[in-house]
C-alpha positions as CSV (number, residue, x, y, z in Angstrom):
1,M,7.8,-46.4,12.0
2,Y,4.1,-46.2,12.6
3,H,3.3,-49.3,10.7
4,L,6.1,-51.2,12.4
5,I,4.7,-50.3,15.8
6,R,1.2,-51.3,14.8
7,D,2.5,-54.7,13.5
8,A,4.7,-55.4,16.4
9,F,2.0,-54.7,19.0
10,A,-0.7,-56.7,17.1
11,F,0.0,-59.9,19.1
12,M,-1.4,-58.2,22.2
13,E,-4.9,-58.1,20.8
14,G,-7.1,-60.1,23.1
15,I,-4.3,-60.6,25.6
16,V,-3.9,-57.2,27.4
17,D,-6.8,-55.5,29.2
18,P,-7.4,-52.7,28.6
19,P,-6.3,-52.8,24.9
20,S,-3.0,-51.2,24.0
21,S,-3.0,-47.5,23.3
22,V,-1.3,-48.3,19.9
23,H,-4.8,-48.7,18.5
24,R,-5.5,-45.0,19.2
25,L,-2.1,-43.9,17.8
26,H,-2.0,-42.0,14.5
27,P,1.2,-41.2,12.4
28,A,0.9,-37.5,13.0
29,Q,0.9,-38.1,16.8
30,L,4.4,-39.7,16.6
31,A,5.8,-36.5,15.1
32,E,4.2,-34.4,17.8
33,L,5.5,-36.3,20.7
34,P,7.9,-34.5,23.0
35,A,10.2,-37.4,22.5
36,E,13.0,-38.8,20.3
37,P,12.0,-41.6,17.8
38,W,14.9,-43.9,16.9
39,V,14.9,-46.6,14.3
40,L,17.0,-49.4,12.9
41,G,17.1,-50.5,9.3
42,D,15.9,-49.3,5.9
43,P,13.1,-50.3,5.7
44,V,12.6,-49.9,9.5
45,V,12.8,-53.2,11.4
46,A,13.0,-51.9,15.0
47,A,12.0,-48.7,16.7
48,V,11.7,-47.0,20.0
49,V,10.5,-43.7,21.3
50,L,12.7,-42.1,24.1
51,T,11.2,-39.4,26.3
52,P,13.4,-37.5,28.8
53,R,11.8,-37.2,32.2
54,P,13.2,-35.4,35.3
55,D,15.0,-38.4,36.6
56,S,14.8,-41.0,33.9
57,L,14.7,-41.6,30.2
58,Y,11.4,-43.3,29.4
59,I,11.6,-46.1,26.8
60,G,8.2,-46.3,25.0
61,K,6.7,-48.2,22.0
62,L,9.8,-50.5,21.7
63,A,8.9,-52.5,18.6
64,V,10.7,-55.1,16.5
65,A,9.3,-56.5,13.3
66,P,7.7,-59.9,14.0
67,D,10.0,-61.7,11.4
68,R,13.1,-60.0,12.9
69,R,12.7,-61.0,16.6
70,R,15.4,-62.9,18.4
71,E,18.2,-61.0,16.5
72,G,19.1,-58.6,19.4
73,L,17.5,-55.6,17.8
74,A,15.6,-54.7,21.0
75,S,18.8,-55.0,23.0
76,R,20.6,-52.7,20.6
77,L,17.8,-50.1,21.1
78,I,18.0,-50.4,24.9
79,E,21.8,-49.9,24.8
80,H,21.2,-46.9,22.5
81,A,18.8,-45.5,25.2
82,D,21.4,-46.1,27.8
83,Q,23.9,-44.0,25.8
84,R,21.4,-41.3,25.2
85,A,20.5,-41.1,28.9
86,A,24.2,-40.8,29.8
87,L,24.7,-37.9,27.3
88,L,21.6,-36.2,28.7
89,G,22.9,-36.6,32.2
90,I,20.0,-38.9,33.2
91,G,20.8,-41.7,35.6
92,W,17.9,-44.1,35.0
93,L,16.1,-45.9,32.1
94,E,12.4,-46.6,32.7
95,L,9.8,-48.5,30.9
96,E,6.4,-50.1,31.4
97,V,5.2,-53.6,30.6
98,R,1.6,-54.9,30.8
99,V,1.1,-57.5,33.6
100,E,-0.1,-60.1,31.0
101,L,3.1,-59.9,29.0
102,T,5.3,-62.2,31.1
103,A,7.8,-63.0,28.3
104,N,8.4,-59.2,27.9
105,Q,8.9,-59.0,31.7
106,R,11.5,-61.8,31.6
107,A,13.3,-60.1,28.6
108,F,13.6,-56.8,30.4
109,T,14.7,-58.4,33.6
110,S,17.4,-60.2,31.7
111,L,18.6,-56.8,30.5
112,G,19.1,-55.6,34.0
113,F,15.7,-53.9,34.7
114,H,13.9,-54.4,38.0
115,E,10.3,-53.8,39.0
116,V,9.7,-50.6,40.9
117,E,5.9,-50.2,40.8
118,R,2.6,-51.7,39.7
119,T,-0.1,-49.4,38.3
120,A,-3.7,-49.6,37.2
121,H,-5.3,-47.9,34.2
122,P,-8.2,-45.6,35.0
123,G,-11.2,-47.7,36.0
124,Y,-9.3,-50.8,36.9
125,H,-9.0,-52.0,40.4
126,R,-6.1,-54.4,39.7
127,P,-2.6,-53.8,38.4
128,T,-2.5,-53.5,34.6
129,G,1.1,-52.4,34.2
130,I,4.5,-52.8,35.8
131,T,7.1,-50.1,35.8
132,Y,10.7,-51.3,35.4
133,R,14.0,-49.3,36.0
134,R,17.6,-49.8,35.3
135,A,20.6,-47.6,36.2
136,V,22.3,-46.1,33.2
137,H,25.5,-48.1,32.5
138,A,27.2,-45.8,30.0
139,R,29.1,-42.7,30.9
140,A,28.6,-39.3,29.4
141,D,31.9,-39.5,27.6
142,G,30.6,-42.5,25.7
143,S,32.5,-45.2,27.5
């Protein structure tokens, strides 16, 4: 999973400012996160880290192998997150996208997410990230 995330986020190098936190991520840190890692494939071709928060299920480090993009794998992981949130009794999915990644913004908007906030990394006086939310569609009984 670690290598997939690093490979999937590599395209951001030189595009996002500040650089992605994926450069500071180590394999052991993934195991220590208070979150649920989920993967597709063997070998792993898509992954996501889901973190329950008080009012949302946070979708982090959503990654798809570069050679497997446009196959609907990210959408499958988002739908899985939706089902997990319903089972956990959480009403919202939440994620963050860098302001420079307009294609990612369009992709999440097409999946029903809407912008709720713009934030700045420490030391930046301009927005560097956009928070998106979507109401959970699934029901706790799985339907």
